[in-house]
C-alpha positions as CSV (number, residue, x, y, z in Angstrom):
1,M,-196.9,149.9,-13.6
2,T,-194.7,148.6,-16.1
3,D,-195.3,145.4,-18.3
4,P,-192.1,143.4,-18.5
5,L,-190.1,143.4,-21.5
6,M,-191.1,140.5,-23.8
7,F,-189.0,138.9,-26.3
8,P,-191.8,136.5,-28.1
9,H,-189.0,134.5,-30.4
10,R,-187.1,133.9,-27.5
11,Q,-185.5,130.2,-27.3
12,N,-183.5,130.6,-23.7
13,T,-180.7,128.9,-24.9
14,R,-177.0,129.2,-25.2
15,L,-174.6,128.0,-27.0
16,Q,-172.1,125.5,-25.5
17,V,-169.0,125.3,-27.0
18,S,-166.6,121.7,-25.6
19,V,-163.5,120.0,-26.6
20,T,-163.1,116.7,-26.2
21,V,-159.5,114.8,-26.5
22,V,-158.8,111.3,-26.0
23,Q,-155.4,110.1,-25.4
24,P,-154.0,106.8,-26.6
25,E,-153.9,105.8,-23.4
26,G,-157.9,106.1,-23.9
27,T,-157.8,108.6,-21.2
28,V,-160.5,111.6,-22.4
29,S,-161.1,114.6,-21.2
30,T,-163.4,116.9,-21.9
31,S,-163.3,121.0,-21.8
32,Q,-166.3,123.7,-22.5
33,N,-166.8,127.2,-22.0
34,T,-168.7,128.5,-19.1
35,I,-172.1,129.7,-18.9
36,D,-172.5,133.0,-16.7
37,R,-175.9,134.2,-15.3
38,I,-177.5,137.6,-16.9
39,D,-179.3,139.3,-14.6
40,I,-183.0,139.4,-16.5
41,T,-185.0,141.6,-13.9
42,T,-183.1,144.7,-14.9
43,L,-183.3,146.4,-18.4
44,D,-180.4,146.6,-19.5
45,G,-179.9,142.2,-18.3
46,A,-182.5,141.2,-20.4
47,L,-181.2,143.2,-23.6
48,R,-178.0,141.7,-22.9
49,R,-179.2,138.0,-22.5
50,S,-181.3,138.5,-25.5
51,Q,-178.6,140.2,-27.8
52,Q,-176.1,137.3,-26.7
53,E,-178.7,134.8,-28.1
54,V,-179.3,136.6,-31.0
55,V,-175.9,136.8,-31.7
56,E,-175.2,132.7,-31.1
57,Q,-178.1,131.8,-33.0
58,E,-175.9,133.6,-35.8
59,I,-172.8,132.1,-35.3
60,F,-174.6,128.3,-35.0
61,S,-176.3,129.2,-38.6
62,I,-173.0,130.3,-40.3
63,L,-171.2,127.0,-38.8
64,V,-174.1,124.6,-39.7
65,Q,-173.3,125.8,-43.1
66,E,-169.7,126.1,-43.1
67,A,-169.7,122.2,-41.7
68,G,-170.5,120.5,-45.0
69,R,-167.3,122.3,-46.5
70,L,-164.5,121.5,-44.1
71,P,-161.6,119.9,-46.8
72,T,-160.1,117.6,-43.9
73,A,-162.9,116.9,-41.0
74,S,-165.8,115.3,-41.4
75,A,-168.9,116.8,-39.0
76,R,-172.3,116.2,-38.3
77,V,-175.1,118.5,-38.2
78,S,-178.4,118.6,-36.3
79,E,-181.0,120.9,-35.5
80,R,-179.2,122.5,-32.3
81,L,-175.9,120.5,-33.0
82,V,-172.3,120.3,-34.6
83,V,-169.9,117.7,-33.7
84,I,-166.5,118.4,-35.7
85,D,-163.7,115.6,-35.7
86,A,-160.9,117.8,-35.9
87,A,-158.2,115.3,-35.2
88,Q,-157.5,111.9,-34.5
89,G,-158.8,112.1,-31.1
90,M,-160.6,115.2,-31.0
91,E,-163.7,116.1,-31.3
92,L,-165.4,119.7,-31.0
93,K,-169.2,120.2,-30.2
94,F,-171.5,123.1,-30.6
95,E,-174.7,122.7,-29.5
96,F,-177.3,124.9,-28.2
97,V,-178.5,123.8,-24.4
98,S,-181.4,125.3,-22.3
99,R,-180.3,128.5,-20.2
100,P,-180.8,128.3,-16.4
101,P,-183.8,130.6,-15.4
């Protein structure tokens, strides 16, 4: 009998990136990345999902560091969220969301 592969520090999150644009007439449109399902019942799937999570955590860490250094945009930072006012009426949001099982 084989024990399942365990990752004790996994948070089971994905980095969701969204762009929100408010048009001059007030219309709001939001676009965001899609979160693909990965079959974690296979060794390859479990490793890919874990690797993806680690890479996204590293990217988010860099975003948090750089958000305060943006010369022309304001940014709000929290533990799981970075929001950048990229231009008038345009907002970029980087957020860790719970990954579906």
